[in-house]
C-alpha positions as CSV (number, residue, x, y, z in Angstrom):
1,M,0.1,-0.1,0.2
2,S,1.3,3.5,-0.9
3,T,2.6,5.4,1.7
4,V,2.9,8.7,0.0
5,P,-0.5,10.5,-0.1
6,V,-1.9,10.6,-3.4
7,G,-2.1,14.2,-3.8
8,D,1.8,14.5,-3.4
9,L,2.6,12.1,-6.2
10,N,0.2,14.1,-8.3
11,A,2.1,17.4,-7.5
12,A,5.5,15.0,-7.9
13,L,4.5,14.0,-11.2
14,A,3.5,17.7,-12.4
15,R,6.4,19.3,-11.0
16,T,8.7,16.8,-12.4
17,L,7.5,17.3,-16.1
18,V,7.2,21.1,-15.7
19,D,10.8,21.3,-14.3
20,E,11.9,19.4,-17.8
21,W,10.1,21.6,-20.0
22,A,11.7,24.6,-18.4
23,R,15.2,23.1,-18.4
24,G,14.3,22.0,-22.1
25,G,13.7,25.7,-23.2
26,V,10.1,25.6,-23.0
27,K,8.9,29.1,-22.1
28,V,5.3,29.5,-22.8
29,A,1.9,27.7,-21.2
30,A,-1.7,28.4,-22.1
31,I,-4.1,26.9,-19.3
32,S,-8.0,26.6,-19.3
33,P,-9.5,26.0,-15.9
34,G,-10.5,22.5,-14.7
35,S,-10.3,20.7,-11.8
36,R,-8.8,17.4,-12.9
37,S,-5.8,19.4,-14.6
38,T,-5.1,21.0,-10.9
39,P,-1.7,19.3,-10.1
40,L,0.0,20.2,-13.4
41,A,-1.5,23.7,-13.3
42,L,-0.4,24.6,-10.0
43,A,2.9,23.5,-11.1
44,L,3.3,25.5,-14.3
45,A,2.0,28.6,-11.9
46,A,4.5,28.0,-9.5
47,D,7.4,27.7,-11.9
48,G,8.6,30.9,-12.8
49,R,10.4,30.1,-15.8
50,I,7.2,29.3,-17.9
51,A,4.9,32.4,-18.6
52,V,1.5,31.3,-18.2
53,Q,-1.6,32.1,-19.5
54,V,-5.4,31.2,-18.4
55,F,-8.0,31.1,-21.3
56,L,-12.1,30.5,-20.5
57,D,-11.9,28.3,-24.1
58,E,-9.7,25.9,-24.7
59,R,-9.6,26.7,-28.3
60,S,-8.4,29.9,-27.9
61,A,-5.7,28.6,-25.3
62,S,-4.7,26.1,-28.2
63,F,-4.3,28.6,-30.6
64,F,-2.5,30.8,-28.4
65,A,0.0,28.3,-27.5
66,L,0.3,27.4,-31.4
67,G,1.3,31.4,-32.0
68,A,3.9,31.4,-29.4
69,A,5.3,28.0,-30.5
70,K,5.1,29.5,-34.0
71,A,6.7,32.6,-33.6
72,S,9.7,31.3,-31.5
73,G,10.4,28.4,-32.7
74,R,10.0,26.5,-29.4
75,P,7.4,24.3,-28.5
76,A,4.5,25.6,-25.9
77,I,2.5,23.9,-23.5
78,V,-1.5,23.8,-23.9
79,L,-3.3,22.4,-20.8
80,C,-7.0,21.1,-20.2
81,T,-9.2,19.2,-17.9
82,S,-10.7,16.4,-19.3
83,G,-13.9,15.6,-21.4
84,T,-14.8,17.6,-24.1
85,A,-12.2,20.0,-23.4
86,A,-9.7,17.8,-24.8
87,A,-12.0,18.2,-28.3
88,E,-11.4,21.8,-28.0
89,F,-7.7,21.4,-28.6
90,H,-8.1,19.6,-32.2
91,A,-8.0,22.0,-34.5
92,A,-4.9,23.5,-33.4
93,V,-3.0,20.0,-33.3
94,L,-4.0,19.9,-36.3
95,E,-2.7,22.9,-37.5
96,A,0.2,22.1,-35.6
97,F,0.8,18.8,-37.4
98,H,0.7,20.3,-40.7
99,G,2.3,23.2,-40.4
100,R,4.9,21.6,-38.6
101,V,4.8,23.8,-35.2
102,P,5.8,22.2,-31.9
103,L,3.3,22.0,-29.4
104,I,2.8,19.9,-26.1
105,V,-0.6,19.4,-25.8
106,C,-1.3,18.2,-22.1
107,T,-5.1,16.6,-21.4
108,A,-6.0,15.7,-17.8
109,D,-7.9,12.4,-17.6
110,R,-10.1,10.3,-15.4
111,P,-7.8,7.3,-14.0
112,P,-8.8,4.1,-15.7
113,E,-11.0,2.8,-13.0
114,L,-13.6,5.9,-13.8
115,R,-13.1,5.0,-17.6
116,D,-16.3,3.9,-19.4
117,T,-18.4,3.9,-16.7
118,G,-20.3,7.0,-16.8
119,A,-18.2,9.4,-14.7
120,G,-18.5,12.7,-15.3
121,Q,-16.2,14.3,-17.8
122,A,-14.7,11.1,-18.5
123,V,-14.2,10.3,-22.9
124,D,-11.9,8.2,-24.5
125,Q,-9.0,10.2,-24.6
126,L,-6.5,7.6,-25.4
127,K,-5.0,8.6,-29.2
128,L,-7.6,11.3,-28.9
129,Y,-6.2,13.1,-32.3
130,G,-5.3,10.0,-33.8
131,D,-2.3,10.2,-36.2
132,A,-1.9,13.9,-35.9
133,V,0.8,13.9,-33.3
134,R,4.4,13.2,-33.6
135,W,3.9,11.5,-30.5
136,F,1.8,10.2,-28.2
137,A,2.0,8.9,-24.2
138,E,-0.7,7.6,-21.8
139,V,1.4,9.0,-18.8
140,G,-0.5,7.1,-16.3
141,A,-1.7,7.6,-12.7
142,P,1.6,8.5,-10.6
143,S,3.0,5.9,-8.5
144,E,5.6,5.7,-5.8
145,A,7.8,3.7,-7.8
146,D,7.5,6.0,-10.8
147,A,8.6,8.8,-8.0
148,T,12.1,7.0,-7.8
149,S,12.9,6.3,-11.4
150,P,13.7,8.4,-14.2
151,Y,10.1,7.7,-15.7
152,W,8.8,11.0,-15.5
153,R,12.1,13.0,-16.7
154,S,12.1,10.7,-19.8
155,V,8.6,11.4,-20.9
156,A,9.1,15.4,-20.5
157,S,12.2,15.2,-22.2
158,R,11.1,13.0,-25.0
159,A,8.0,15.4,-25.7
160,V,10.4,18.2,-25.9
161,A,12.3,16.3,-28.7
162,A,9.3,14.8,-30.6
163,A,7.8,18.2,-30.7
164,T,10.9,19.8,-31.7
165,G,11.4,17.4,-34.5
166,P,12.5,17.0,-36.9
167,P,9.6,17.2,-38.3
168,A,8.5,19.5,-35.4
169,G,4.9,19.0,-34.6
170,P,2.5,18.0,-31.8
171,V,2.8,15.9,-29.0
172,H,0.1,14.5,-26.9
173,L,0.4,13.5,-23.1
174,N,-2.4,12.1,-21.2
175,M,-2.6,12.4,-17.9
176,A,-4.6,10.4,-15.4
177,F,-4.9,12.1,-11.9
178,R,-6.9,10.1,-9.0
179,E,-8.3,12.3,-6.4
180,P,-7.1,13.9,-4.0
181,L,-5.8,16.5,-6.5
182,L,-4.5,18.8,-3.9
183,P,-0.6,17.9,-2.2
184,T,-0.8,18.1,1.5
185,G,1.8,20.8,1.8
186,D,4.4,18.9,2.8
187,D,7.6,18.6,0.9
188,V,7.4,16.9,-2.2
189,E,10.3,14.8,-3.1
190,L,11.1,14.4,-6.9
191,P,12.8,12.1,-8.9
192,P,16.7,12.5,-9.6
193,E,17.8,15.2,-11.9
194,R,20.5,16.0,-14.2
195,A,23.3,18.4,-12.8
196,D,23.7,22.3,-14.2
197,G,20.2,22.4,-15.2
198,A,20.5,19.9,-17.9
199,P,17.1,18.2,-19.3
200,W,17.2,14.5,-18.4
201,V,17.8,13.4,-22.0
202,A,19.2,16.4,-24.3
203,S,18.2,15.8,-28.0
204,A,19.2,18.5,-31.0
205,A,17.0,19.2,-33.7
206,R,19.7,18.7,-36.5
207,R,18.4,19.1,-40.6
208,P,20.0,16.3,-43.0
209,P,22.9,17.9,-44.6
210,P,22.8,17.4,-48.3
211,A,24.1,14.2,-49.8
212,Q,27.0,14.6,-52.3
213,V,24.8,12.9,-55.1
214,D,22.3,15.0,-54.8
215,V,24.6,18.3,-55.0
216,D,26.2,17.1,-57.7
217,N,23.2,16.1,-59.9
218,L,21.4,19.5,-58.9
219,A,24.4,21.5,-60.1
220,F,24.5,19.8,-63.0
221,L,21.2,20.5,-63.7
222,V,21.5,24.1,-62.8
223,A,24.7,24.3,-65.5
224,A,22.4,22.7,-68.2
225,E,19.4,24.7,-68.1
226,T,19.4,28.2,-68.7
227,R,15.4,28.2,-68.3
228,G,15.0,27.5,-64.9
229,A,13.2,29.1,-62.0
230,I,13.5,28.8,-58.3
231,M,9.7,28.5,-56.2
232,V,9.2,29.1,-52.8
233,G,6.1,28.6,-50.6
234,W,5.4,28.7,-47.1
235,G,7.0,26.5,-44.9
236,A,10.1,26.6,-47.1
237,D,12.2,27.5,-43.8
238,V,15.1,28.6,-46.1
239,N,17.9,30.9,-45.5
240,P,16.9,33.9,-48.3
241,E,20.3,34.7,-49.0
242,A,20.8,31.3,-49.9
243,V,18.0,31.4,-52.7
244,E,19.3,34.6,-53.7
245,R,23.0,33.0,-54.0
246,L,21.5,30.4,-56.3
247,S,19.3,32.7,-58.0
248,A,22.5,35.1,-59.1
249,A,24.7,31.9,-60.1
250,A,21.9,30.5,-62.0
251,R,20.3,33.7,-63.4
252,W,16.9,32.1,-62.5
253,P,14.0,34.2,-61.5
254,V,12.8,33.3,-58.1
255,L,8.8,33.0,-57.5
256,A,8.8,33.2,-53.9
257,D,5.1,33.9,-51.8
258,P,5.9,36.2,-48.9
259,L,5.0,34.0,-46.3
260,S,8.5,32.2,-47.5
261,G,10.7,35.1,-46.3
262,A,12.3,34.6,-49.7
263,R,10.4,37.7,-51.6
264,Q,13.8,39.6,-51.8
265,G,16.6,40.4,-53.9
266,P,16.9,41.8,-57.6
267,N,15.8,38.6,-59.0
268,A,12.6,38.5,-56.9
269,V,9.5,38.5,-59.3
270,S,6.5,39.8,-57.0
271,T,4.1,39.7,-59.9
272,Y,3.7,36.3,-61.2
273,D,0.0,36.0,-59.6
274,A,-1.0,38.6,-62.0
275,L,1.2,37.7,-65.2
276,L,0.6,34.2,-65.1
277,R,-3.2,35.0,-65.8
278,S,-2.2,35.6,-68.9
279,P,-2.1,32.3,-71.2
280,A,0.2,34.0,-73.4
281,V,2.4,35.2,-70.9
282,A,2.4,31.8,-69.0
283,G,3.2,30.1,-71.8
284,A,6.0,32.5,-72.9
285,L,7.9,32.1,-69.6
286,R,7.3,28.6,-68.5
287,P,10.5,27.1,-67.6
288,D,12.0,23.7,-68.5
289,V,13.0,23.1,-64.9
290,V,12.0,24.4,-61.4
291,I,13.5,23.9,-58.1
292,R,10.6,23.9,-55.5
293,L,11.0,24.9,-51.8
294,G,8.2,24.6,-49.5
295,A,4.7,24.2,-50.3
296,P,2.8,25.1,-53.7
297,L,2.4,28.7,-54.1
298,T,-0.9,30.1,-52.5
299,G,-2.6,31.6,-55.7
300,K,-4.4,29.6,-58.2
301,A,-2.5,30.9,-60.8
302,G,0.9,30.2,-59.7
303,A,-0.3,26.3,-58.1
304,S,-1.6,25.5,-61.1
305,W,0.8,26.6,-63.7
306,L,3.2,23.7,-64.3
307,D,2.3,20.2,-64.8
308,A,4.7,17.1,-64.7
309,S,5.8,18.0,-68.6
310,V,8.3,20.7,-66.4
311,R,10.6,18.9,-64.4
312,Q,10.1,19.9,-60.9
313,I,12.7,19.0,-58.0
314,L,11.1,19.2,-54.6
315,V,13.2,20.0,-51.8
316,D,12.1,19.4,-48.4
317,P,14.5,19.0,-44.8
318,D,11.7,16.6,-43.4
319,G,10.4,14.5,-46.7
320,A,7.2,15.9,-46.8
321,W,5.2,15.5,-50.1
322,L,4.1,18.6,-50.8
323,D,3.0,17.8,-54.3
324,P,-0.9,18.2,-54.4
325,K,-0.4,18.0,-58.3
326,R,1.9,15.2,-58.1
327,A,3.7,16.8,-61.0
328,S,7.2,16.5,-59.0
329,A,10.0,14.4,-60.6
330,E,12.5,14.5,-58.1
331,R,12.3,14.9,-54.4
332,I,15.6,15.5,-52.0
333,V,15.5,15.4,-48.4
334,A,18.2,17.8,-47.0
335,D,18.6,21.0,-45.3
336,P,17.6,23.6,-48.3
337,S,19.8,26.4,-47.4
338,A,22.7,23.9,-47.2
339,L,22.0,22.4,-50.4
340,L,21.2,25.6,-52.4
341,D,24.5,27.4,-51.3
342,A,26.6,23.8,-52.2
343,V,24.9,24.1,-55.7
344,A,25.7,27.7,-56.2
345,A,29.3,27.3,-55.4
346,R,29.4,25.0,-57.9
347,G,28.7,27.5,-60.4
348,P,27.8,28.2,-63.0
349,A,28.5,32.0,-62.7
350,R,26.4,33.1,-65.6
351,S,27.3,36.9,-66.7
352,Q,23.8,37.7,-68.8
353,S,20.4,35.7,-69.5
354,F,18.0,36.5,-71.8
355,W,15.6,33.9,-69.8
356,L,16.1,36.2,-66.6
357,S,16.3,39.6,-68.8
358,S,12.6,38.5,-69.9
359,W,11.3,37.6,-66.2
360,L,12.5,41.3,-64.9
361,Q,10.9,43.0,-67.7
362,A,8.0,41.2,-67.2
363,E,8.1,42.2,-63.5
364,N,9.1,45.9,-64.1
365,A,6.0,46.4,-66.5
366,A,3.3,44.8,-64.6
367,R,4.6,46.4,-61.2
368,R,4.3,49.7,-62.8
369,G,0.7,48.9,-64.1
370,L,0.0,47.5,-60.7
371,D,1.4,50.3,-58.8
372,R,-0.1,53.3,-60.6
373,L,-3.9,51.7,-60.6
374,L,-3.8,51.1,-57.0
375,D,-2.4,54.5,-56.7
376,S,-5.1,56.0,-58.6
377,W,-7.9,54.8,-56.0
378,A,-8.5,56.9,-52.9
379,E,-10.7,54.6,-51.5
380,P,-9.5,51.6,-49.7
381,F,-8.7,48.4,-51.8
382,E,-7.8,45.4,-50.1
383,G,-5.0,44.4,-52.2
384,R,-3.5,47.7,-52.0
385,V,-4.1,47.7,-48.1
386,A,-2.0,44.5,-48.3
387,R,1.0,45.8,-50.4
388,D,1.1,49.1,-48.6
389,L,1.1,47.4,-45.1
390,V,3.8,45.3,-46.1
391,A,5.9,47.7,-47.7
392,G,5.3,50.3,-44.5
393,L,6.1,48.2,-41.4
394,P,9.1,48.8,-39.7
395,S,12.2,46.6,-40.1
396,G,11.9,43.6,-37.4
397,A,8.2,43.8,-37.3
398,T,6.2,40.5,-37.6
399,L,3.3,40.4,-40.0
400,V,0.7,37.8,-39.3
401,V,-1.6,37.3,-42.0
402,G,-5.2,35.3,-42.3
403,S,-6.4,32.7,-44.6
404,S,-8.6,33.3,-47.6
405,M,-7.9,36.6,-49.3
406,P,-5.8,38.3,-47.3
407,V,-3.1,35.7,-47.9
408,R,-3.7,35.9,-51.4
409,D,-3.4,39.6,-51.7
410,V,-0.1,39.6,-49.7
411,E,0.6,37.2,-52.4
412,S,-0.3,39.2,-55.6
413,F,0.4,42.5,-54.4
414,A,3.1,42.6,-51.7
415,R,6.6,44.0,-53.3
416,P,9.7,42.6,-52.3
417,R,11.3,43.4,-49.1
418,T,13.3,42.6,-46.3
419,G,13.1,42.7,-42.6
420,V,9.8,41.6,-42.2
421,R,8.8,37.8,-40.6
422,F,5.8,36.4,-42.1
423,L,3.5,33.8,-40.1
424,S,0.2,32.5,-41.0
425,N,-1.4,29.2,-40.0
426,R,-1.0,27.8,-43.6
427,G,-1.1,23.7,-42.4
428,V,-4.3,23.5,-43.0
429,N,-5.4,26.8,-44.5
430,G,-8.2,27.3,-41.5
431,I,-9.1,30.7,-40.0
432,D,-9.6,29.0,-36.7
433,G,-8.1,30.6,-33.5
434,F,-6.8,33.6,-35.5
435,V,-7.2,36.5,-32.9
436,S,-5.3,33.7,-30.3
437,T,-2.6,32.8,-32.6
438,V,-1.6,36.1,-33.4
439,L,-2.1,37.3,-29.5
440,G,0.4,34.4,-28.9
441,A,2.7,35.1,-31.3
442,A,2.9,38.6,-29.8
443,A,3.6,36.9,-26.3
444,A,6.7,35.2,-27.9
445,T,8.2,38.0,-29.8
446,D,10.3,41.1,-28.3
447,S,12.2,41.6,-31.6
448,G,9.8,44.3,-33.4
449,P,6.0,45.0,-33.5
450,V,3.6,42.2,-34.1
451,V,0.9,43.4,-36.8
452,A,-2.1,41.3,-38.4
453,L,-4.1,41.1,-41.2
454,C,-7.5,39.7,-41.5
455,G,-10.9,39.9,-42.8
456,D,-14.3,40.1,-40.6
457,L,-15.3,36.5,-40.7
458,T,-11.8,35.5,-39.4
459,F,-11.6,38.0,-36.6
460,L,-15.5,37.4,-35.4
461,H,-14.4,33.4,-35.5
462,D,-12.4,33.8,-32.8
463,S,-13.5,36.9,-31.2
464,G,-13.7,35.1,-27.9
465,G,-9.5,35.2,-28.3
466,L,-10.2,38.9,-27.4
467,L,-11.7,38.0,-23.8
468,G,-8.7,39.3,-21.1
469,A,-6.7,40.4,-24.3
470,A,-6.3,43.8,-22.9
471,R,-4.7,42.5,-19.7
472,R,-2.4,39.5,-21.3
473,G,0.5,42.5,-21.4
474,V,1.0,41.8,-25.3
475,D,1.3,44.2,-28.2
476,A,-0.5,43.4,-31.1
477,T,-2.3,45.9,-34.1
478,F,-5.0,44.2,-35.9
479,V,-5.8,45.8,-39.7
480,V,-9.0,44.0,-40.0
481,L,-10.7,44.2,-43.8
482,D,-14.3,44.6,-42.7
483,N,-16.5,43.7,-45.8
484,D,-19.5,42.1,-44.0
485,G,-18.9,38.8,-44.8
486,G,-16.7,36.0,-46.8
487,G,-15.3,37.9,-49.5
488,I,-13.3,35.1,-51.0
489,F,-16.6,33.6,-51.8
490,N,-17.2,36.5,-54.4
491,F,-14.4,35.1,-56.2
492,L,-15.4,31.3,-56.6
493,P,-17.9,29.7,-59.2
494,Q,-20.6,30.2,-56.0
495,A,-21.4,34.0,-56.5
496,G,-22.1,33.3,-60.5
497,A,-23.9,30.1,-60.8
498,G,-27.5,31.4,-60.4
499,L,-27.5,31.0,-56.9
500,A,-28.8,34.3,-56.1
501,D,-31.7,33.7,-53.7
502,H,-29.1,31.7,-51.9
503,F,-25.6,32.9,-52.1
504,E,-25.4,35.9,-49.7
505,I,-26.9,33.6,-46.5
506,L,-25.1,29.9,-47.2
507,F,-21.9,31.9,-48.6
508,G,-21.3,35.5,-48.2
509,T,-22.8,35.4,-44.6
510,P,-22.8,38.9,-43.9
511,Q,-22.7,39.2,-40.1
512,G,-23.6,42.8,-39.6
513,V,-21.1,43.3,-36.3
514,D,-19.7,46.7,-35.4
515,L,-16.2,45.7,-34.7
516,A,-15.4,48.5,-32.8
517,Q,-18.0,47.9,-30.2
518,L,-17.3,44.4,-29.8
519,A,-13.7,45.1,-29.6
520,A,-14.7,47.8,-26.8
521,V,-16.2,45.3,-24.7
522,H,-13.1,43.9,-24.3
523,G,-11.3,46.9,-23.8
524,V,-10.0,46.8,-27.0
525,A,-9.6,50.4,-28.6
526,S,-10.0,50.8,-32.3
527,E,-9.6,53.5,-35.6
528,H,-11.8,53.3,-38.8
529,V,-9.8,53.9,-42.2
530,T,-11.7,55.5,-45.0
531,K,-8.9,56.3,-47.1
532,A,-6.3,54.7,-48.7
533,D,-3.8,56.8,-47.5
534,E,-5.0,56.7,-43.7
535,L,-3.9,52.9,-43.2
536,L,-0.4,54.0,-42.1
537,P,-0.6,56.5,-40.0
538,A,-3.2,54.5,-38.4
539,V,-0.9,51.9,-38.1
540,D,1.9,53.7,-36.8
541,R,-0.4,55.2,-33.9
542,A,-1.5,51.5,-32.8
543,M,1.7,50.3,-32.5
544,A,3.1,53.5,-30.7
545,A,0.5,53.3,-28.1
546,G,0.7,49.7,-27.5
547,G,-1.5,47.2,-26.2
548,V,-4.1,45.1,-28.4
549,R,-5.6,47.6,-30.9
550,L,-7.7,47.1,-34.3
551,V,-7.6,49.1,-37.3
552,I,-10.7,48.2,-39.1
553,V,-11.0,48.7,-43.2
554,P,-14.6,48.8,-44.2
555,T,-14.2,47.3,-48.0
556,D,-17.2,46.2,-50.2
557,R,-17.6,42.5,-51.6
558,V,-18.7,43.0,-55.0
559,D,-16.5,46.3,-55.2
560,N,-13.3,44.5,-54.1
561,V,-13.9,41.6,-57.1
562,A,-14.1,44.4,-59.3
563,R,-11.4,45.8,-58.8
564,H,-9.1,43.0,-58.5
565,R,-10.2,42.2,-62.1
566,Q,-8.9,46.1,-62.7
567,A,-6.0,44.9,-61.1
568,W,-5.2,41.8,-63.2
569,E,-6.1,43.9,-66.5
570,A,-3.6,46.7,-65.7
571,V,-0.7,44.1,-65.9
572,S,0.8,44.2,-69.6
573,I,4.1,43.6,-71.3
574,P,5.1,46.2,-73.7
575,G,5.4,45.2,-77.4
576,G,3.7,41.6,-76.0
577,S,4.5,38.7,-74.3
578,P,8.5,38.4,-73.6
579,S,9.7,36.1,-76.3
580,R,11.1,32.7,-76.0
C-alpha cells in the first residue's frame, strides 16, 4: 500500500514534468481552468521559468500556444481538464501537425477505473487526435515507483524532443490524476535530476545535410538549363540569402510567396500571380526546370501553372510530400539552405541571361501597371491594403496573415522587401483561432512589433480570443478588412452560379457586427480607416500606443472583385509577351 499521499504523488509528477520542460527551453504555457488538471496547473503557475496565460476557452488557449510556438520555434504547452475540453484542442493540433509547429498538448484524464463507467467528464482520450501527433503517451496515474525512477523526466524530455522534431509538430500527453488532486502541503520529493540544469535527455534538432550525389546532380542540372526557376512557398524554412545566391549564379528568377520570407533580392518576381493569368505570358515564361522549396504557391494561377511535363525538384528537410498536383520528378530530403549554397558554389556564374531579363522585364512592367492603378484609388482596396502594409511596416516587424483573401492579396500585391517576418496558419489553411494565434505570437516576440491582417469573418470566428486580451501584457495591432462577410466566395463559382436566392446566406454570410463595439466590450481600442492613405498612419499610431488595438478598414465585397479584375487587366507587357 502506498505510503505517499496521492495528492503529493500528483504534485511530484506535475512538478517533475514542468521542471524538465523548463530545462528543455519551454517558455510559454496556455491553461484552461478545470479541476482534474489541478496538479499540473499548480506546478506551471508556481514555476517562474514558464510564462502562464489562462483562457476560459480551450480553443483560444490552444491557438495562443500555437502562435507562441510558431513565433519562437520552441515548444509551447497547452493544458486542459478532461472530457470535451480535450476535443476543443483538435483544430490547433491539426494545424500544428500540418504546419510543423512544436506543441506539447496535455490533457488531464480520469484514472482507468473511472473510464467507461459513466463518470462525469470522462471520454476516451487515448490517442484522441489519431495520427495527427508526432508522439502520444499515456503517462498513467503516478505511483511511488515512478517517483524514484527516471520515467517522468524521460517522458517530459522526450515530449520536447518529439515536438521539436524534425519534423516539428504536436505531441499528446494524456495524464490520469486520482483524487485528491491537491497536495498535502508537505515537501514533495522529486526524482533524481541532471546536474547544471540539463534536461534528462538532451536532443538536438538537426536537419539532414545534403548528400554529395544530390549536390552533384542538381549542380549539373543548373549548369545545363538556362530556363529554370526557383519557387518558394510557405514552410520552406530556407535562408533567403541562399536563394539569392543560387538565383544569382544560375540567373534564374525567384517566384516566392511572401510567407516564405524569400521574396527579396534583385531577381525576385512579385507579380507572378497577375502575369500568369495571361495564357500567352504563362506560356512564354514557362520554364524547363523548377527547384521547389516548401509548399506550392498560394494563388491558383501560380499553383496550377506547371504540370508534370516541367521537371520539378521538390526539396524538403523533413521529406514531406508537398505536391498536390503530383507533378514533381524528384524529391531531395536535405537542409534547403545548405543544398542551395552547395550548388551555388559549384556555379555556373552566368554573366547574363535573356531568360532572366525577360522575367524581370515582365516584372517591372507589371509592377508599374499595378502600382499606378492602386495608387489612383483614394478609397481602400484590399489588395492595396496588403501591399501598403507589407511595405510600410518597420524593419523587425512580424506580420501575421489570415487565410482566405488576405493571404492571397499579400501574395498578389506585396513588393519584394526584407526585414519583415511573415507568419500564417497555412498548415490546413483554416481561419480557426486567428486572434489567439496573433496574441500568442506577440507574447513570444520581443524583436519588433506584431501586426495582423485578416478579414472580418476570420476576426469574428475567434472573437472569444479577445477575452482578457487587454490584460495579457502583449502588443498586437489587428488590421481588419471589414467587408461584412466572406469576401473570398465572391471570387468563386458560387457567386455566379445562379444562386442569387441563396448565395448571401450560405456563402456571403454577412454578420452585421460593429467590430469597434465588439472590441470595446473587451477593452480594446479601435480606429476606422476610410481613405487608402490613412492606413499606415493609423497602424503607426496603434503600434506606438501599445497593447491590443484594431484598425478597421471597411470595404465592399462586390467592388473588391471588380477592382481585383481591373488590377489583373492593368498588367501588360510592352510589345506583347516576352519572347522565348
